[in-house]
FIMIFI-147936 format. One record per residue (C-alpha): residue number from 0; x, y, z. Coordinates in Angstrom, 1 decimal, padded with zeros to 4 digits, m for minus. Each point is the difference from the previous one (the first is absolute). Example, Ala and Ser with C-alpha at 12.3 -4.5 7.8 and 13.67 -1.06 7.14 Angstrom:
FIMIFI-147936
{0,{012.3,m004.5,007.8}} {1,{001.4,003.4,m000.7}} 
//
This chain:
FIMIFI-147936
{0,{028.3,025.0,033.4}} {1,{000.6,m003.6,m000.9}} {2,{m001.6,m002.9,001.8}} {3,{002.3,m002.8,001.1}} {4,{m000.1,m003.5,m001.6}} {5,{m002.0,m001.2,003.0}} {6,{m002.9,002.0,m001.3}} {7,{m000.5,m002.3,m002.9}} {8,{m001.7,m003.4,m000.3}} {9,{000.1,m002.4,m003.0}} {10,{m003.7,m000.6,000.3}} {11,{m000.4,m002.0,m003.2}} {12,{002.7,m000.9,m002.6}} {13,{m001.0,003.1,m002.0}} {14,{m001.0,002.4,002.8}} {15,{002.6,001.6,002.3}} {16,{m002.0,002.2,002.3}} {17,{000.5,002.5,002.8}} {18,{m001.0,m001.4,003.4}} {19,{m001.8,003.2,000.9}} {20,{m002.8,000.3,m002.6}} {21,{m001.7,003.3,m000.8}} {22,{m003.6,m000.4,000.9}} {23,{m002.5,001.9,m002.2}} {24,{m003.1,m000.4,002.0}} {25,{000.7,003.6,001.2}} {26,{m000.9,001.4,m003.5}} {27,{m003.4,m001.5,000.0}} {28,{m001.6,002.7,002.1}} {29,{m000.3,000.5,003.8}} {30,{003.7,000.8,000.5}} {31,{000.0,003.6,m001.3}} {32,{m000.3,001.5,m003.5}} {33,{002.6,m001.4,m002.4}} {34,{001.3,002.1,m003.0}} {35,{000.7,m002.3,m002.9}} {36,{002.9,002.1,m001.2}} {37,{001.6,000.2,003.5}} {38,{m000.6,m003.8,000.4}} {39,{001.8,m000.9,m003.2}} {40,{003.0,002.2,000.9}} {41,{000.2,m001.5,003.4}} {42,{000.0,m003.5,m001.5}} {43,{003.2,000.9,m001.8}} {44,{001.5,000.9,003.4}} {45,{m001.1,m003.4,001.4}} {46,{001.5,m001.9,m002.9}} {47,{003.3,001.9,000.0}} {48,{000.3,m000.6,003.8}} {49,{m000.3,m003.8,m000.6}} {50,{m003.7,m000.5,000.9}} {51,{m000.8,m001.6,m003.3}} {52,{m003.0,m002.2,000.9}} {53,{m003.6,001.3,000.0}} {54,{m003.2,m001.6,001.4}} {55,{m003.4,001.0,m001.2}} {56,{m003.5,m001.3,m000.9}} {57,{m002.6,000.5,m002.7}} {58,{m002.1,001.9,002.5}} {59,{002.7,002.3,001.5}} {60,{m001.3,003.0,m001.9}} {61,{002.5,001.1,m002.6}} {62,{002.9,m002.2,001.2}} {63,{000.2,m002.2,m003.1}} {64,{m000.2,003.1,m002.2}} {65,{002.8,001.6,002.0}} {66,{002.2,m003.0,m000.7}} {67,{m000.9,000.2,m003.7}} {68,{000.9,003.7,m000.2}} {69,{003.1,m000.6,002.0}} {70,{001.1,m002.7,m002.4}} {71,{m000.7,002.3,m003.0}} {72,{002.1,002.8,001.5}} {73,{002.7,m002.3,001.0}} {74,{000.3,m001.3,m003.6}} {75,{m000.1,003.5,m001.4}} {76,{002.7,001.4,002.3}} {77,{002.3,m003.0,000.6}} {78,{m000.8,m002.6,m002.7}} {79,{m001.6,m003.4,000.0}} {80,{002.8,m001.6,002.0}} {81,{m001.0,002.1,003.1}} {82,{m003.1,m002.2,000.3}} {83,{002.1,m002.9,001.2}} {84,{000.4,001.8,003.3}} {85,{m003.7,000.2,000.6}} {86,{m002.4,m002.6,001.5}} {87,{m003.7,000.6,000.2}} {88,{m002.4,m002.4,001.9}} {89,{m003.7,000.4,m000.3}} {90,{m003.2,m001.7,001.2}} {91,{m003.3,m001.0,m001.4}} {92,{m002.9,000.2,002.4}} {93,{m003.1,m001.2,m001.8}} {94,{m003.5,m000.3,001.4}} {95,{m000.7,m003.7,000.7}} {96,{m002.1,m001.8,m002.7}} {97,{000.5,m002.0,m003.1}} {98,{003.5,000.3,m001.3}} {99,{000.2,m000.5,m003.8}} {100,{003.2,000.1,m002.0}} {101,{m001.2,003.2,m001.7}} {102,{m000.8,001.8,003.2}} {103,{003.4,m000.9,001.5}} {104,{002.0,000.9,m003.1}} {105,{m001.9,003.2,m000.6}} {106,{000.9,001.2,003.6}} {107,{003.7,m001.1,m000.4}} {108,{000.1,001.9,m003.3}} {109,{m001.3,003.2,001.7}} {110,{002.9,m000.1,002.5}} {111,{002.5,m000.7,m002.8}} {112,{m001.3,003.0,m002.0}} {113,{000.0,002.3,003.0}} {114,{003.5,m001.0,001.1}} {115,{001.3,m000.1,m003.6}} {116,{001.5,m003.5,000.3}} {117,{m000.3,m003.1,m002.2}} {118,{000.2,m002.2,003.0}} {119,{m000.8,000.8,003.6}} {120,{002.9,m000.7,002.3}} {121,{m002.1,m001.4,002.8}} {122,{m003.8,m000.3,000.1}} {123,{m001.2,m000.3,003.6}} {124,{m003.6,m001.4,000.1}} {125,{m002.4,000.8,002.8}} {126,{m003.4,m001.7,000.6}} {127,{m002.6,001.2,002.5}} {128,{m002.2,m003.1,000.4}} {129,{001.4,m003.5,000.5}} {130,{m003.4,m001.6,m000.2}} {131,{000.0,001.0,m003.6}} {132,{002.4,m002.5,m001.5}} {133,{000.4,001.9,m003.3}} {134,{003.3,001.4,001.3}} {135,{001.5,m003.3,m001.2}} {136,{m001.3,000.6,m003.6}} {137,{001.4,003.6,000.1}} {138,{003.4,m001.3,001.0}} {139,{000.0,m002.8,m002.6}} {140,{m000.8,002.6,m002.7}} {141,{002.8,002.2,001.3}} {142,{002.4,m002.9,000.0}} {143,{m000.9,m000.5,m003.7}} {144,{000.6,003.7,m000.6}} {145,{003.4,m000.4,001.7}} {146,{000.8,m002.8,m002.4}} {147,{m001.0,002.3,m002.9}} {148,{002.4,002.7,001.2}} {149,{m002.4,002.6,001.4}} {150,{000.9,m000.6,003.7}} {151,{003.6,m000.8,001.1}} {152,{m000.9,m001.3,003.5}} {153,{m003.2,m000.8,001.8}} {154,{m000.5,000.9,003.7}} {155,{m002.7,000.6,002.6}} {156,{m001.1,002.7,002.4}} {157,{m001.6,m000.7,003.4}} {158,{m000.6,m003.7,m000.5}} {159,{000.1,m002.2,003.1}} {160,{002.1,m003.1,000.4}} {161,{m002.9,m002.4,m000.6}} {162,{m000.9,001.5,m003.3}} {163,{003.6,000.5,m001.1}} {164,{000.4,m003.8,000.4}} {165,{m003.2,m000.6,m002.1}} {166,{001.4,002.1,m002.8}} {167,{003.3,m001.8,000.0}} {168,{m001.8,m003.3,000.2}} {169,{m001.8,001.0,m003.3}} {170,{003.4,000.3,m001.7}} {171,{000.2,003.7,m000.1}} {172,{003.5,001.4,000.6}} {173,{000.1,003.0,002.5}} {174,{003.1,001.9,000.7}} {175,{m001.2,002.4,002.7}} {176,{m002.8,001.0,002.3}} {177,{m000.5,003.6,001.3}} {178,{m001.2,000.1,003.6}} {179,{m000.2,002.4,002.9}} {180,{003.0,m000.6,002.3}} {181,{001.4,002.2,002.7}} {182,{001.3,m000.1,003.6}} {183,{m003.7,000.6,000.9}} {184,{m001.5,m002.5,m002.4}} {185,{002.1,m003.2,000.0}} {186,{m002.7,m002.4,m001.3}} {187,{002.2,m001.2,m002.9}} {188,{002.2,m001.7,002.6}} {189,{m002.7,m002.4,001.0}} {190,{m000.3,m002.0,m003.2}} {191,{000.8,002.0,m003.1}} {192,{003.7,000.4,000.3}} {193,{000.6,m003.8,000.5}} {194,{m002.2,m000.8,m003.0}} {195,{001.8,002.6,m002.2}} {196,{003.4,m001.3,001.0}} {197,{m001.1,m003.6,m001.0}} {198,{m001.2,001.2,m003.4}} {199,{002.6,002.7,m000.9}} {200,{m002.5,002.8,000.2}} {201,{001.0,003.5,001.1}} {202,{m002.1,002.4,002.1}} {203,{m000.3,003.6,m000.8}} {204,{m001.2,001.9,003.1}} {205,{m002.1,003.1,000.4}} {206,{m001.1,001.9,003.2}} {207,{003.5,m000.6,001.3}} {208,{000.3,003.5,001.5}} {209,{m003.8,000.1,000.7}} {210,{m000.7,002.9,m002.3}} {211,{002.6,002.1,001.8}} {212,{m001.1,m000.8,003.5}} {213,{003.2,m001.9,000.6}} {214,{002.1,003.2,000.1}} {215,{001.4,002.7,002.3}} {216,{m003.0,002.2,m000.8}} {217,{m002.3,m002.0,002.2}} {218,{002.4,m000.8,002.9}} {219,{m001.2,001.6,003.2}} {220,{m003.1,001.4,m001.7}} {221,{m003.6,m000.3,001.2}} {222,{m002.2,m002.4,m001.9}} {223,{m000.9,001.5,m003.4}} {224,{m003.7,000.2,m000.8}} {225,{m002.3,001.2,m002.8}} {226,{001.6,002.6,m002.2}} {227,{003.5,m000.6,001.4}} {228,{m000.1,m003.3,m002.0}} {229,{000.1,001.9,m003.3}} {230,{000.8,m002.8,m002.4}} {231,{m001.8,m003.3,m000.8}} {232,{003.2,m001.8,001.0}} {233,{000.1,001.6,003.5}} {234,{m003.7,m000.8,000.6}} {235,{000.5,m003.6,m001.2}} {236,{003.1,m000.8,002.1}} {237,{m001.3,001.9,003.1}} {238,{m002.9,m002.6,000.0}} {239,{002.6,m002.7,m000.2}} {240,{001.9,001.5,002.9}} {241,{m003.2,000.1,002.0}} {242,{m000.7,m003.7,m000.7}} {243,{003.6,m000.9,000.8}} {244,{000.2,001.5,003.5}} {245,{m000.9,003.7,000.0}} {246,{001.8,003.3,000.2}} {247,{001.7,m000.5,003.3}} {248,{001.7,m003.3,m001.1}} {249,{000.8,001.7,m003.3}} {250,{001.8,002.8,001.9}} {251,{002.0,m002.7,001.8}} {252,{001.0,m001.5,m003.3}} {253,{001.0,003.4,m001.5}} {254,{002.1,000.7,003.0}} {255,{001.9,m003.3,m000.4}} {256,{000.4,000.6,m003.7}} {257,{001.4,003.5,000.6}} {258,{002.6,m001.4,002.4}} {259,{001.0,m002.5,m002.7}} {260,{000.0,002.6,m002.7}} {261,{002.2,002.4,002.1}} {262,{002.4,m002.9,000.7}} {263,{000.5,m000.5,m003.8}} {264,{m000.2,003.6,m001.1}} {265,{m003.2,m000.6,m002.0}} {266,{m003.7,000.8,000.2}} {267,{m002.9,m001.9,001.4}} {268,{m001.4,m000.8,m003.5}} {269,{003.5,m001.4,m000.9}} {270,{m000.2,m002.5,002.9}} {271,{m003.6,m000.9,m000.9}} {272,{000.9,m000.7,m003.6}} {273,{003.2,m001.9,000.8}} {274,{m001.8,m002.2,002.5}} {275,{m002.3,m001.3,m002.7}} {276,{002.7,m000.2,m002.7}} {277,{001.8,m002.4,002.2}} {278,{m002.9,m002.4,000.2}} {279,{000.2,m003.2,m002.0}} {280,{m001.7,000.0,m003.5}} {281,{m000.3,003.8,000.0}} {282,{001.2,001.3,m003.4}} {283,{m000.7,003.7,000.6}} {284,{m001.9,002.6,001.9}} {285,{m002.3,002.5,m001.7}} {286,{000.4,003.5,001.3}} {287,{m002.6,002.5,m001.2}} {288,{001.2,002.7,m002.4}} {289,{m001.9,003.3,000.3}} {290,{001.4,001.2,m003.3}} {291,{000.6,003.7,m000.1}} {292,{m001.2,000.4,003.6}} {293,{002.6,m001.6,002.2}} {294,{002.9,m002.4,m000.5}} {295,{002.3,m001.8,002.4}} {296,{002.6,m001.3,m002.4}} {297,{003.1,000.7,002.1}} {298,{m001.6,m001.2,003.2}} {299,{m001.3,m003.2,m001.6}} {300,{003.5,m000.8,m001.3}} {301,{001.2,m000.5,003.5}} {302,{m002.0,m003.2,000.2}} {303,{002.5,m001.8,m002.1}} {304,{003.0,000.6,002.3}} {305,{m002.0,m000.7,003.1}} {306,{000.6,m003.3,001.8}} {307,{m002.3,m000.8,003.0}} {308,{001.6,m002.2,002.6}} {309,{m001.6,m002.5,002.4}} {310,{m000.4,002.6,002.7}} {311,{m002.0,002.2,m002.4}} {312,{m002.3,m002.7,m001.1}} {313,{m000.5,m001.2,003.6}} {314,{m001.0,003.5,001.1}} {315,{m002.5,000.2,m002.8}} {316,{m001.4,m003.4,000.6}} {317,{m000.4,000.7,003.8}} {318,{m002.5,002.8,m000.9}} {319,{m001.8,m001.9,m002.8}} {320,{m000.5,m003.0,002.3}} {321,{m002.3,002.2,002.1}} {322,{m002.3,000.7,m003.0}} {323,{m003.1,m001.8,m001.1}} {324,{000.3,m002.9,m002.4}} {325,{m001.1,001.5,m003.3}} {326,{m000.1,m003.4,m001.7}} {327,{m002.6,m001.2,002.4}} {328,{m001.8,003.4,m000.1}} {329,{000.0,000.6,m003.8}} {330,{001.2,m003.2,m001.6}} {331,{002.8,m000.8,m002.5}} {332,{001.5,002.5,m002.5}} {333,{m002.7,001.9,m001.9}} {334,{m002.9,m001.2,002.1}} {335,{m000.6,003.6,001.1}} {336,{m001.4,000.6,m003.6}} {337,{m002.3,m002.9,000.1}} {338,{m001.8,000.3,003.4}} 
//
């Protein structure tokens, strides 16, 4: 299986990425037991199919170690040149507090060692507490480390538009912001997208298939409860669906998406991902990779040949227009983590 040219994005001058990123939150626990050997072997299958771009964090269990071991095995079996086809994005999520140069550098070095890289492709910084202004010190230290060659590109995770502007106003170059964005959660459309377009910042989106809720599996099904929501993703995004409009409206949405999917010969998740990929400023959609447990490589590939027409988007928008305003209810991107 070879993905089409439309699957690629020249994200930065030196990083050509796959627009469906392999999300590694699923190896952090709460999504089923992951075998490290099976995970690494599955990563070869992803790479060979064209899914070359990985998204992880320092706190996603063994995710950074998996990348490091994958890189080691890739070099051993295919040579150093094979690494040019691999992109690995990570995050640093520190506890708020004083951010010294040493603290920042030590943590960046931990990720570099775990991932077996001289320079991190993309460091996506997250900060829990805006009232603690030390996030600016952390970013300034990271910008210095970028100049020194330990980080290739500096990015953010779950920052809102107001604080993204503050960071840029402090002279810090940001290339992307990772945010929750789906047919259900369209908060980035309120302010974030326009700001990112103005400043040449890409969005990488997660939660785009709502942990699997946006799929045929849940169409026509009674509302899942308790143990039926057997992953942390399902529990997280079921709460988002509840806030958005509840199970009845969600069923209406799934029904519309199924009609669109059938029309194009694709799946509901394909439609959900394509809808967000088509939004301005979106560089890529992160789809969880349950390595060694389940993979949807062939189904996900259909996203790249799918073209939603005006009729499709109008049908989707007709349903979402009935929902609650999550921007008013929750706030801007990432505000759900700071309430």
